[in-house]
C-alpha positions as CSV (number, residue, x, y, z in Angstrom):
1,M,57.9,96.4,38.4
2,V,60.6,95.5,40.8
3,A,61.3,98.0,43.7
4,P,64.8,99.2,44.0
5,P,66.8,97.7,46.9
6,A,66.7,99.6,50.1
7,R,69.9,101.5,50.8
8,G,71.3,103.0,53.9
9,S,69.6,100.8,56.6
10,W,72.7,101.3,58.7
11,V,72.2,105.1,58.7
12,I,68.6,104.7,60.0
13,L,69.8,102.3,62.7
14,L,72.8,104.5,63.7
15,S,70.5,107.6,64.0
16,F,68.2,105.7,66.3
17,M,71.1,104.4,68.4
18,L,72.4,108.0,68.7
19,A,68.9,109.2,69.7
20,L,68.8,106.5,72.4
21,M,72.2,107.5,73.7
22,L,71.2,111.2,73.8
23,T,68.0,110.1,75.8
24,E,70.2,108.5,78.4
25,I,72.8,111.2,78.9
26,P,72.5,112.4,82.6
27,M,71.3,116.0,83.1
28,P,70.9,118.1,86.2
29,E,67.5,117.6,87.9
30,P,65.9,120.9,86.9
31,M,66.8,120.5,83.3
32,E,65.5,116.9,83.2
33,W,62.0,118.1,82.7
34,G,62.9,119.9,79.5
35,R,64.9,117.1,77.9
36,P,64.0,116.9,74.2
37,Q,62.5,113.6,73.1
38,W,65.3,112.7,70.7
39,T,63.9,109.2,69.8
40,V,60.5,110.7,68.9
41,L,62.1,113.4,66.8
42,V,64.2,110.9,64.9
43,L,61.2,108.6,64.4
44,I,59.1,111.4,63.1
45,Y,61.8,112.4,60.6
46,W,62.3,108.8,59.2
47,V,58.6,108.1,59.0
48,A,58.0,111.3,57.1
49,A,61.0,110.8,54.8
50,L,60.7,107.0,54.3
51,P,57.3,105.8,55.3
52,H,57.7,102.6,53.3
53,R,60.7,101.6,55.5
54,V,60.1,103.1,58.9
55,G,56.6,102.7,60.5
56,P,54.8,101.4,63.6
57,W,56.6,98.1,63.7
58,Y,60.0,99.8,63.6
59,A,58.8,102.2,66.3
60,W,57.6,99.3,68.4
61,I,61.1,97.7,68.4
62,V,62.8,101.0,69.2
63,G,60.2,101.6,71.9
64,L,61.0,98.2,73.5
65,L,64.7,99.1,73.5
66,L,63.8,102.4,75.2
67,D,61.7,100.6,77.8
68,I,64.7,98.3,78.6
69,L,67.1,101.2,78.7
70,Q,65.0,103.3,81.1
71,G,63.7,100.4,83.1
72,S,60.1,101.5,82.6
73,L,56.9,99.5,82.3
74,L,57.7,97.1,79.4
75,G,55.8,98.2,76.4
76,I,54.7,101.7,77.4
77,H,57.4,103.4,75.2
78,A,56.8,100.9,72.5
79,L,53.0,101.5,72.4
80,S,53.5,105.3,72.5
81,L,56.1,105.3,69.7
82,A,54.0,103.0,67.6
83,L,51.0,105.2,67.9
84,V,53.0,108.3,67.0
85,A,54.5,106.4,64.0
86,A,51.0,105.3,62.8
87,L,49.7,108.9,63.0
88,M,52.8,110.2,61.3
89,K,52.5,107.6,58.6
90,S,49.0,108.8,57.8
91,L,50.0,112.4,57.8
92,H,53.4,112.1,56.0
93,Q,52.4,113.6,52.7
94,R,50.8,116.7,54.2
95,F,53.6,117.0,56.7
96,R,56.3,117.1,54.0
97,M,54.4,120.0,52.3
98,Y,54.5,122.2,55.4
99,P,57.2,124.7,56.0
100,V,59.6,123.8,58.8
101,W,57.9,126.1,61.4
102,Q,54.5,124.4,60.7
103,Q,56.2,121.0,60.9
104,A,57.5,122.1,64.3
105,L,54.0,122.8,65.5
106,L,52.9,119.3,64.4
107,V,55.9,117.8,66.1
108,M,55.0,119.6,69.3
109,V,51.5,118.0,69.1
110,L,52.9,114.5,68.3
111,V,55.5,114.7,71.1
112,G,52.8,116.0,73.5
113,L,50.6,113.0,72.6
114,Y,53.6,110.7,73.2
115,Q,54.2,112.4,76.6
116,L,50.5,112.0,77.5
117,L,50.5,108.3,76.6
118,L,53.6,107.8,78.7
119,N,52.2,109.7,81.6
120,W,49.0,107.6,81.4
121,G,51.0,104.4,81.3
122,Q,53.1,105.4,84.2
123,A,49.9,106.3,86.2
124,L,48.6,102.8,85.5
125,G,51.9,101.5,86.9
126,G,51.5,103.6,90.1
127,A,53.6,106.7,89.3
128,K,51.7,109.9,89.5
129,S,52.5,113.4,88.1
130,D,50.7,116.3,89.8
131,S,51.6,119.0,87.3
132,L,51.7,119.5,83.6
133,L,55.5,119.8,83.5
134,F,55.6,116.4,81.8
135,L,54.5,118.2,78.6
136,L,57.5,120.6,78.6
137,P,59.6,118.2,76.4
138,S,57.1,118.7,73.6
139,L,57.9,122.5,73.5
140,V,61.6,121.8,73.7
141,S,61.4,119.1,71.0
142,A,59.5,121.5,68.7
143,F,62.3,124.0,69.2
144,F,64.9,121.4,68.1
145,W,62.9,120.1,65.2
146,P,64.4,122.4,62.5
147,W,67.9,121.4,63.3
148,I,67.1,117.7,63.5
149,F,65.2,118.0,60.2
150,V,68.1,119.8,58.4
151,L,70.7,117.4,59.8
152,L,69.0,114.2,59.0
153,R,67.8,115.4,55.6
154,S,71.4,116.3,54.6
155,I,72.7,113.0,55.9
156,R,69.9,111.1,54.0
157,R,70.7,113.0,50.8
158,A,74.5,112.8,51.1
159,L,74.4,109.0,51.7
160,K,71.5,108.4,49.3
161,V,69.4,106.6,51.9
162,S,66.2,105.3,50.2
């Protein structure tokens, strides 16, 4: 049996480009700690929705782009995103069965893991965080998850991305 051709690759790429742009928008210093992890949210959605198309390798490439954009230690975002994508790929069937509020809790855990990996990598590079404020984006990202989910799902259905 021949698999149907993949449709809507441009939609997936465009959503990641938009997430990367939202990640780089300047914010006031006090609000910087609470910046949602847009790239991780988009990655979680696409891995849950289309695990056969978006996975750890896709996340690795997006992570390298994020490393370059932010001027961070090369590979730290790539490794963190790839691990989140691998976890999400193994959980995607259960994740899709959860109501959105439970999905948001799992998103909080996945983004928290991403933040922990980033903090660990930055500590290896010499930067040190003395507080747990680096985990605040996981709470903010969980808050934004229902809107990201509804928006991307409606776009995926309207444009028949498969």
